C-alpha positions as CSV (number, residue, x, y, z in Angstrom):
1,X,28.5,-9.0,0.1
2,X,27.9,-11.2,-2.9
3,X,25.9,-10.1,-6.0
4,X,22.7,-11.9,-5.0
5,X,22.6,-10.2,-1.6
6,X,23.3,-6.8,-3.2
7,X,20.5,-7.4,-5.8
8,X,18.0,-8.3,-3.1
9,X,19.0,-5.3,-1.0
10,X,18.5,-2.9,-3.9
11,X,15.2,-4.6,-4.8
12,X,14.0,-4.2,-1.3
13,X,14.9,-0.5,-1.3
14,X,13.2,0.0,-4.6
15,X,10.0,-1.7,-3.6
16,X,9.7,0.1,-0.2
17,X,10.3,3.5,-1.9
18,X,7.5,2.8,-4.4
19,X,4.9,2.2,-1.6
20,X,5.0,5.8,-0.4
21,X,4.3,9.2,-1.9
22,X,5.7,12.3,-0.3
23,X,6.3,10.5,3.0
24,X,2.6,9.3,3.2
25,X,1.5,5.7,2.9
26,X,-0.4,4.9,-0.3
27,X,-4.1,4.2,0.4
28,X,-5.2,0.6,-0.4
29,X,-8.3,-1.4,0.0
30,X,-6.7,-3.9,2.4
31,X,-4.9,-1.7,5.0
32,X,-7.6,-1.7,7.7
33,X,-7.8,2.1,7.5
34,X,-10.4,4.4,6.0
35,X,-8.3,6.5,3.6
36,X,-8.3,7.6,0.0
37,X,-11.9,7.9,-1.3
38,X,-13.2,5.0,0.8
39,X,-16.6,5.5,2.5
40,X,-15.8,2.9,5.1
41,X,-12.8,0.9,6.3
42,X,-11.5,-0.8,3.1
43,X,-14.8,-0.4,1.2
44,X,-16.6,2.1,-0.9
45,X,-15.1,4.6,-3.3
46,X,-12.6,2.7,-5.5
47,X,-12.8,-0.4,-3.2
48,X,-15.6,-3.0,-3.2
49,X,-19.0,-1.8,-2.0
50,X,-19.6,-1.7,1.8
51,X,-21.9,-4.4,3.1
52,X,-24.9,-3.3,5.0
53,X,-25.4,-5.1,8.3
């Protein structure tokens, strides 16, 4: 394995470990799931306001 491949592998491991806390996925405003403090799916709370339809 060359240095570039090793660097990319370590970077991938680091990035994937930063996206989780205590084995749980971090809530985001673009994951298609109502989580965190959202009041709807990917809206409300810390996300953009939910549209009324």
